[in-house]
KOLSEFI-188335 format. One record per atom (N, C-alpha, C, O): x, y, z; residue in one letter. Coordinates in steps of 0.05 Angstrom, whole numbers, plus 5000, padded with zeros to 4 digits. Example, Ala and Ser with C-alpha at 12.3 -4.5 7.8 and 13.67 -1.06 7.14 Angstrom:
526448865156a 524649105156a 526449345156a 528549345169a 525749555142s 527349795143s 525850015157s 526850235161s 
This chain:
885913532794m 889213582800m 890213682775m 889613612752m 892113912785k 893714082760k 895313872750k 895613652761k 896413962727n 898813912712n 901613872725n 902714092722n 902813742734k 905113742752k 906713902735k 908414002749k 907113982710n 908714092697n 907814392697n 909314532683n 905714522710v 904914782703v 906014972725v 906014902748v 907015212715y 908015392736y 905915472762y 903615532758y 906715472781l 904915652807l 905215912809l 907416022806l 903216032814i 904216302818i 904416292852i 902816162866i 906116422860n 907316412885n 905816732902n 904516902890n 906316722930e 905416972941e 907017212933e 905817432935e 909317212925k 911717452915k 910417572895k 909917812893k 909917342876s 908517452847s 905417552853s 904917762841s 903617472865i 901817602874i 901817872889i 899918022889i 903717932899k 904118252915k 904818392888k 903718602883k 906418302871f 907418452849f 905118542828f 904718762818f 903518262825l 901218302811l 898618532820l 897018672806l 899018502846k 897018682861k 898319052859k 897119262854k 900319012862n 901219272860n 901419432834n 901619672832n 901419232809y 902119322787y 899619392777y 899319582761y 897519222788l 894619242782l 893319542781l 892019682766l 894519552806n 892719782828n 894320092822n 893420302830n 896820052808s 897420292800s 896120372772s 894520252758s 897420672767f 894420792751f 897120802721f 899520832723f 895620762696s 897420732674s 895320842649s 894920642635s 894121032640p 892421132626p 893621162599p 896021192602p 893121172572t 894721122556t 895721342559t 894521502574t 898121442547g 899321652544g 901021742575g 902721922577g 900321612592e 900821742612e 902021452633e 901821462658e 903321182615e 904120902637e 906120922655e 906720722669e 907521182658s 909921142671s 910821022698s 913020952706s 907921042710e 907120902742e 907420622743e 908920502758e 905620482724g 905320212720g 908120122714g 909119972730g 909620212692q 911720202678q 914320192699q 916420062697q 913420372718k 915920362739k 915920032761k 917819892769k 913820012763i 913119752775i 914419552763i 915919422777i 914019492732w 914019232721w 917419252713w 918819052712w 918219462709k 921319552711k 922919392731k 924519202730k 921819532751n 923819472775n 923319112784n 925218972792n 920419002779y 920418782779y 923018582764y 924818442773y 922318652742i 923418472721i 927418552714i 928818432697i 928118742730n 930018822732n 932318572739n 934418512728n 930918432761y 932818172776y 932717962751y 934017752751y 931518012736y 932017672712y 932817892688y 931417782671y 933518012681v 934418122657v 937018212657v 937918292678v 938818212631e 941118292638e 941118652632e 942918792640e 939318742621k 939219112618k 936219112618k 934818922621k 935219422613t 932719462614t 933319742597t 935319862600t 931019822576e 930920052557e 928820142560e 926820002566e 928820362555t 925820492551t 926120752530t 927720932531t 923920692508d 923920892487d 922421142490d 920921192509d 922921302470l 921321632479l 918921622492l 918621732513l 917221492481y 913721452489y 913421252515y 911221232526y 915521112525g 915420962553g 914720682555g 913920562575g 915220552527t 915420222523t 918320092540t 920620142533t 917619972559v 919919862567v 920519562561v 919119362559v 922819592558v 924219302548v 925719212562v 927119372574v 926118872569g 927718852585g 929218592560g 928118472541g 932318592572i 933618482545i 934618282561i 935318322584i 934717952545i 936717772554i 938517642537i 937917442524i 940417722538n 942717552510n 942917792485n 942517752461n 943618052498p 942318272474p 944618262454p 944318372432p 947018152462n 949118222440n 950817972429n 952218002409n 950517702444n 951417462433n 950017382413n 950917172405n 948117442400s 946517252378s 945117522353s 944217732362s 945117472331p 944117562314p 940817622314p 939617822305p 939817382328y 937517292323y 935517432354y 935917412378y 932817602335k 931717652358k 929017622359k 927417682342k 928517482391l 925717482392l 923917612412l 924517622436l 921717722403i 919717882426i 917917732442i 916617602426i 917117672469i 915517672478i 913917912483i 915418092486i 911717972484e 910018252488e 907118242501e 905418072497e 906918452515a 903918522518a 904218862527a 906319002527a 901818952533h 901319262536h 900819342563h 899619182577h 901519592572v 900719642600v 898719822604v 897719842626v 897620002581d 896420262583d 893420112587d 892619912574d 892220222603e 889320222609e 887220382593e 888020552577e 884720342597v 882720522581v 883120762605v 884220742627v 881820972594s 881021202615s 879721462601s 878521442579s 879821672612w 877921902609w 880122122599w 882522072601w 879122372587y 880722632589y 877922812601y 875622772594y 878722982616v 877423222623v 877023342597v 879123352584v 874723432585n 873823602566n 872923802565n 873423962547n 870823872588y 869624112583y 868624142613y 867823932624y 868624422631i 867324412655i 865624632647i 866124772627i 863524662662t 861324832665t 861625002682t 863324982700t 860025182679e 860125412695e 858525362725e 858725532742e 857125122730n 856925062752n 858724812764n 858124712786n 860624742750g 863024592764g 863024242751g 864724072757g 860624212729m 860723922726m 862623892707m 863024092692m 863923672703i 865723612686i 865023382663i 863923172669i 865623442638y 864423252618y 867823192608y 869923322612y 867222922594v 869722812590v 869922702561v 867822682548v 872022632550s 871622532528s 873222182528s 874522132548s 873021992508r 874921842510r 877721712506r 878621742483r 879321602522n 882421612523n 881721292517n 880721172536n 882121132494g 881420862488g 879220782482g 877720922468g 878320552490g 875320492488g 873920442520g 873220232532g 873820722526s 872920752560s 869020662557s 867620792541s 868220502568d 865020452563d 863520662583d 863620672608d 862220812563h 860321012578h 858220872591h 857820972614h 856520682585q 854720552601q 855120492628q 853120522643q 857720372640i 858720292662i 859320612674i 859920622698i 859220782665a 860421012681a 858521162704a 859721282721a 856321152703p 854221242722p 854821172748p 854920922750p 855321312775s 855521232800s 858621122802s 859221062825s 860221092788k 863221002791k 864721202803k 864121432797k 866621162819k 868321292833k 870221372814k 869921252793k 872421572815v 873521642797v 876421822807v 875721982825v 878321832802v 881122012803v 881322172790v 879922092772v 882122362782i 882822602765i 885522642767i 885922722790i 887522632755h 890522712758h 891222962752h 891323052729h 891823092771t 892623452765t 895123392775t 895923192787t 896623692766e 899123762773e 899523782806e 901623842817e 897323732817n 897323832852n 896823492867n 897023452891n 896223332850g 895823082861g 893822922846g 893422942821g 892222752864l 889722602856l 887622822865l 887923012880l 885522752850v 883122912860v 881022742854v 880822642832v 879122692877h 876922462878h 874222662866h 873722902869h 872822412849g 870222492846g 867822282840g 867922082855g 866222292825v 864422112823v 862522192795v 861822432791v 861821972776f 860022062759f 857522002769f 856521792775f 856622232769g 854222342773g 851122222755g 850822222730g 850022162765w 846922122743w 844122182763w 843822152788w 842322282742p 839822292758p 838422142776p 837621942765p 837622162805a 836421942811a 834121882797a 833122032780a 833021642803i 831021482794i 828721582790i 827521552769i 827421772820h 825321802825h 824922082803h 822622142796h 827022212794t 826722382782t 826322382744t 825622562729t 827022132740r 826722082710r 823721902704r 822521742718r 822922012673k 820521962669k 820921702653k 822221722633k 819821462660i 819421272639i 819821292611i 821421152598i 818321452603s 817721532569s 819521692564s 819421752540s 821521832578e 823621992573e 826321892575e 828422012569e 826021622587e 828821492604e 831621512577e 831521412554e 833521652588k 835921692572k 838321462578k 839021412601k 839221352560n 841421192566n 843821372572n 843821622567n 846021232583p 849321442589p 849821422564p 848921242550p 851621632553n 852221672545n 855021842540n 855821952560n 856721892514i 858622052524i 858422272526i 860322392536i 855722422516d 855322692515d 853522782541d 852723012544d 853122592557n 850922642572n 852122552601n 851122632622n 854322392601i 855622292628i 857722512640i 859422602625i 857522592664f 859122792681f 860622722702f 860022502711f 862522842714i 864022802741i 863423052763i 864023292760i 862722992776d 862323192800d 864223112824d 864022912838d 866323372827i 867823362846i 867323552871i 869123632886i 865023602873g 863923802894g 864324012898g 863924112920g 865424162873g 866124382865g 863424622858g 861424572844g 863724852870k 860924972875k 860725122840k 858625192829k 863125152832n 863525272802n 866025232788n 868025162801n 866125282761r 868325272748r 870725372766r 872725232767r 870625562776k 873125742778k 874025582805k 876425582809k 872525452823e 873025222847e 874425012834e 876624952844e 873824912817v 874724662805v 877224762798v 879124702812v 877624952774e 880124992772e 882125092786e 884525062782e 880925222802k 883325232833k 883924942846k 886224922854k 882624782848i 883524562856i 885724472840i 887924422850i 885324452814g 887324372798g 886624222772g 888224122756g 883824212770v 882924052743v 882724232729v 882424462736v 883124132695h 883324322668h 882724082653h 882823842658h 881724272625v 882024132607v 884323892597v 886224022588v 884723652595g 887123502590g 887223322613g 887723082607g 886823372637c 887023222656c 886622882646c 885222812627c 888022722658f 886922432655f 885022332676f 885822402699f 882722182677v 881622082687v 880821742688v 880121612669v 881121662717t 882221342716t 880021302739t 879121492751t 879220982745y 878420912762y 879020812781y 880220612771y 879220782806p 881020712835p 880220432839p 881120332859p 878720272822d 877820032839d 880119852834d 881619852814d 880219642861d 882819552867d 883119242860d 881319122848d 884919132868f 885318842864f 884318672881f 884918662904f 882518512869l 881818282893l 881217992876l 881017982851l 881117792892i 881017542893i 878517402887i 877917352910i 877017322874l 874817162877l 874716872882l 875716742864l 873916762899n 873216382907n 875916352900n 876316192881n 877716442908k 880216342910k 881416332878k 883816272878k 880516352858n 880916282827n 880716492810n 882016482789n 879316692817y 878816972794y 881017202798y 881317252822y 882217312785f 883917482796f 881017692779f 879417632761f 881417982794v 879118202787v 879818462788v 879318552810v 881018652770c 881418862775c 881119022746c 881618902725c 880219302746r 879819512727r 882019452699r 881019552679r 884119342695s 886419412689s 888319082682s 890719052679s 886518922682l 887018632671l 887818632640l 889718502631l 886118822623d 887418862598d 888319132598d 887119342603d 891519092591n 892518832588n 894818832609n 897018822597n 895018852635k 896718892655k 897618482661k 899718372668k 895618392656i 896118072654i 897818062641i 899918042653i 897918062619g 900218032602g 902518122607g 904517982603g 902618352618g 904818442623g 906218282651g 908618232655g 904518232665f 904717952694f 906417722678f 908717642683f 904517632659i 906217382643i 908717362631i 910417172629i 908717612623i 911917612610i 913817662628i 916217612622i 912917822659a 914917832670a 915617582686a 918017532691a 913017362697e 914217172706e 915016862683e 915716642692e 914816922652v 916316772643v 919516822639v 921216662632v 919717082646t 922717282649t 924717112670t 927117042668t 922617082693k 923216982719k 923516702718k 924816592736k 922416562697m 923416252698m 924916202683m 925715972682m 925916402663i 928016312654i 930716372662i 932516242651i 931616622686k 932016582708k 932816372723k 935016262722k 930916312740e 931116112762e 931515862746e 932415692762e 931315762724q 931415562712q 934415512694q 935015302683q 935815752695k 938215792681k 938115712652k 940115602641k 935715762638l 935915682607l 937915882596l 937816112602l 939615782579n 942215862564n 940515982536n 939815792522n 939916222526l 938816202506l 941116282490l 943416342497l 939616252457k 941416252438k 941116412421k 942616442403k 938516572425y 938116862414y 937517072430y 937517012453y 937117232427g 936717522443g 933717522448g 932117502429g 932717552477l 930117512482l 929817812490l 931317912507l 927517952477y 926518302488y 924118182501y 922817992492y 923718282520v 921218292540v 920218512539v 921118672555v 917818622520v 916618862521v 914318852531v 912618672531v 914319162544n 912119202553n 910619462550n 910419622569n 909419512520s 908919692510s 906619852515s 904519752525s 906720152509v 904820392510v 902820402489v 903220312466v 900920492496q 899120602473q 897220462457q 896320582437q 896320162466e 896019982449e 892720042459e 891319832458e 891820192464e 888820242456e 888220392447e 885820442450e 889820572431v 889620792415v 890520692394v 891620872380v 890620492384g 891320382350g 894120322362g 895620492352g 895720142382l 897719962373l 900720112373l 903020032368l 899820352381r 901520562372r 905120492386r 907120512372r 905220422413g 907920332421g 908820092408g 911220052403g 906719902402a 907919672384a 910019752358a 912319712353a 907419922344q 909020052324q 912420152318q 914020082301q 912720342339v 914320392349v 917520202357v 919820222349v 916420062373i 919019912383i 919519702366i 921619582364i 917619652353s 918119392328s 920119532312s 922019382305s 920319802302k 922219962281k 925019982299k 927119992287k 924919982324i 927119982338i 928519742341i 930819742335i 927219502350i 928919262358i 928819152334i 931019042335i 927919092311n 927719012280n 927918712297n 930218622303n 926018602303p 925618302310p 924418052285p 923118102264p 925317802295h 925017632280h 922017542282h 920317542264h 921917462309i 919017352315i 917717522340i 919317682351i 915317512350a 914117632365a 911517472369a 909917382353a 911717472395i 909517272402i 908417472429i 909417512452i 906417562419v 904517752447v 902517572459v 901717352449v 901917672479t 899917582497t 897917822507t 898718002522t 895217792499d 893318022502d 890417852512d 890017612508d 889218002523v 885717822534v 884017832512v 884317982493v 882117652516t 879417602492t 877717582517t 878017572541t 875317562495h 872217592511h 872017192520h 872417002505h 871317192551d 870017012555d 866817002540d 865217192541d 866316832530t 863816812507t 861916692532t 859516732528t 862616562556s 860316432571s 858016542588s 856116422600s 858716862587t 857516982607t 854917082594t 855117062569t 852517182602p 849917202594p 850517432573p 852417572575p 848317452549m 848717592531m 850917652516m 851517882510m 852117422509m 854417312488m 853617182470m 852117002474m 854517262436d 853817092415d 856416912410d 858417012400d 856316682418k 858816492410k 858316442375k 860116372360k 855816512368k 857616452338k 858616772326k 859516812304k 858316922340i 860017182332i 862517212343i 864517302332i 862317122370q 864417192391q 866816982391q 869117012399q 865416742381g 867016462385g 866716342415g 865916452436g 867716072411d 866615972442d 869015952460d 870715792455d 869116122482i 871316022496i 870516132527i 868616292532i 872116022544k 871016042572k 873116002590k 874715822587k 873216212616c 875316222634c 875815942653c 873915842665c 878315842653g 879015612666g 879415392644g 880215172650g 879115442623l 879615232603l 883015232593l 884315042586l 883615482596g 886615452583g 886915722565g 885115872557g 889415742560p 890116012537p 888315952509p 887615742498p 888016222503v 887116222472v 889216182448v 891216332446v 888716022435i 891016042409i 889016202390i 886616162389i 890716412375v 889116562357v 889716512324v 891816572314v 887816402312y 888216462280y 887416732269y 885316842272y 889616832254a 888217132242a 891117102215a 893216972217a 890217262194p 892217332170p 895117372183p 897117252174p 895117532205s 896917672209s 899217472230s 901417552237s 897717202238i 899517022248i 901116882229i 900516842206i 903016812239k 904216632216k 903316312222k 903116232245k 902916152200k 902515882212k 905615692229k 905715552249k 906715722219n 908815532227n 909115642257n 909515452273n 909015902271i 909415962299i 907215842317i 907515702337i 904615932304r 902615852315r 902315532314r 900815452332r 903115362300e 902615132300e 905814922325e 906214692333e 906715132327y 908715022341y 908115092370y 909114962389y 906315312372i 906015342403i 903215112408i 902815012430i 901615062384i 899514882393i 901314612397i 900814492418i 903314512382h 904914282390h 905714262421h 905414092438h 906714492423t 908114562449t 906414452473t 906914272489t 903814642467a 901514572492a 900814282488a 900814142508a 900214172465q 899213852465q 902113672482q 901713542503q 904413702470k 905813622489k 907013642519k 908613502531k 905813842525q 905513962559q 904213882567q 904613822591q 901713792555q 899213662565q 897413952583q 895913952603q 898514192566l 897014412577l 894014442555l 894014432531l 892114482570s 889114622556s 889714722544s 891514872552s 888814752518f 888215092506f 885715122489f 884214942484f 885415352483q 882115402467q 883515492439q 885815572436q 881415452417r 882715642393r 880415882389r 878115872397r 881516082374l 879416262363l 879916412335l 882116502329l 878616422324v 878516642300v 878316872300v 876516982312v 880217022286s 879917362280s 880217372256s 882317482249s 878917302242s 878317272215s 879517562195s 880917462177s 879517752194r 880317982182r 883218092204r 885618062198r 882318182225y 885318252239y 885218172275y 882818132282y 886518142290t 886018042319t 886018372338t 885418362362t 886718622327g 885918812344g 887618862369g 886919002388g 890418712364t 892218662382t 894918772370t 895318782345t 896718842389d 899518902374d 900218702360d 901918792345d 899918482354t 900218282341t 900318392306t 902018332290t 898418552301d 898418602285d 900218832274d 900418852250d 901318982290a 902619212286a 905319062283a 906319102261a 906818882301f 908518672293f 908918572264f 910918612250f 906718422257a 906818282235a 907418452210a 908918372192a 906318682209y 906418842189y 908619082191y 908519282176y 910019042205s 912719222210s 914619132197s 914918902189s 916219362195n 919119242180n 919219092150n 917919182131n 920618882148k 919818812125k 917818502139k 917618312123k 916718482160g 914718322161g 916318162187g 918718152187g 914718042209v 915717962226v 913317782228v 910817822226v 915517472236t 913117202244t 912817252265t 914717252280t 909717302275s 908117352293s 906117192302s 904617142283s 905117042330a 903216982343a 902117102366a 903217272380a 899817002369l 898017132395l 896416862409l 895116672401l 897616972435i 896616782459i 894716962473i 895717162484i 892616922474s 890117072491s 889516912515s 889316672516s 889317052531i 887617042561i 884217112562i 883117332559i 883016862566p 880116932567p 879717132591p 881217122611p 877917292589l 877617522605l 874217632600l 873217702579l 872917612628r 870017742625r 870817972634r 872818022646r 868318192623y 867318412626y 869818572621y 871018692639y 870618592598m 872818722581m 871819022584m 869519082582m 874319232588h 873819452591h 871719592618h 870919822615h 871219462638t 870119552658t 872319502676t 874419392673t 870919632700t 872319612721t 873019322743t 874819302760t 870519112734v 871018852745v 871818622723v 870618412719v 874418742710e 874918482691e 876518202707e 877618182729e 876118072692m 876617832707m 877817592696m 876517482677m 880417452706v 881117252689v 881216972708v 879816972728v 882716732701h 882116552722h 884916492726h 886516462707h 885516472748k 888516432759k 889516182741k 891416242727k 888515922739e 889315722721e 890015792693e 891715642683e 889215972680d 888616052654d 891616242642d 892716232620d 892216412666v 894616552679v 897216362671v 898616362651v 897316142701e 899515962706e 899315812678e 901615762669e 897915752666k 898115482641k 899515722615k 900915622598k 898915972616t 900216102594t 902716222597t 904016282577t 903516252619i 906316292636i 907915982618i 909515992599i 907015832627q 908315532625q 907815472591q 909015292580q 906715572582l 906015482549l 908615652538l 910215532523l 908915982545i 910616082536i 913616022537i 915116002518i 914016002557f 916315852579f 917115672556f 919015712541f 915015432555e 916215202539e 916715242506e 918515142493e 914815412499t 915915492469t 917815612465t 919015572444t 918915802485l 921815922478l 924015772482l 926015792468l 923815572503k 925415332508k 925115172484k 927415122475k 923115062469g 923814922444g 925015052423g 926614922409g 924515362418i 925315482403i 929015512401i 930515532382i 929415512430n 931915552433n 933715272423n 936015312416n 932615012422l 933114812418l 933114732378l 934014542365l 931614982371s 931114932338s 931915252324s 930315372309s 933815332329i 934515602321i 934515612296i 933915822285i 935315352278e 935515402246e 932515332235e 932315382211e 930515252245k 927715172237k 926415452242k 925015512222k 926515652260f 925415922267f 926416102261f 924916302261f 929516152253f 930616422243f 931616362219f 932016562206f 932216152206m 933716102185m 931116152154m 930915952140m 930216282150y 927816402130y 928416592116y 926716682101y 
């Protein structure tokens, strides 16, 4: 039986999540996903702003408090660039973010051109033609895309050229009524979570005593770039980041290295040098008080998330990270558990509400 205090995702929210996940938002061209996200949160914030590179910020109570708190996720998904077109029309690629070359063969793709989307496939030699003694693994230097063009000239006439983005078309689905599956849950599920938190604030008429900045950053997958920029613009006091982390209960995972994390057991509260103890411990206290199950994870040197960018920006920002257990990261079948998402929404909302009652404790330092 679910904790009665846990936020439940409704059909309207599922519709938003589906549209958001199915949209394309490769690193460096996130506008399609950002448009959907911005249109959704517009109902729950006082205003929205967009910076030069496309990070979108929804703001609640922007002018009535000197204190600024960010809740943040990132919108960009891993993808490919067209890097080279052979004379016989085959297309070679380079990474845009941490795209996994091993999953590419036999995957359908879409190439983003000025003329629209061009469909293709990552080809691979048939098993009948490969010698076991000479078996080659998929790698960045041998995977290729076939769009059915007879030569380079025809491929270019269709509109494909070096520099075009390449993404996967795999759509959102729900497994066993519990698992959300899609290619871009890293980290659009975080964008969904902070949007739902904003919705809760509006519906429950929470009167904030600080400015809340709901941030959907760009370019996380290539070095936390969007967070670096937006932190300088907003100059926040506190940043609570939500991202994904590995579910280590699946095969071929080493818990001694990756930690002991499993989907369905609640959000993951992270320990790392970039994470301030006071805000982390308050999040843990809030989870315990609200009887929300949670997990713990250590990232000994850095988190690899936007948390690191916020923590060390400006003169330093009090930062924390709440992660969602995810299976099969950077593939087209990423999976998260519905209850983990709901509990994270509730946990962030309750944390914001608690901070609202203790302004001096968190902002006077």
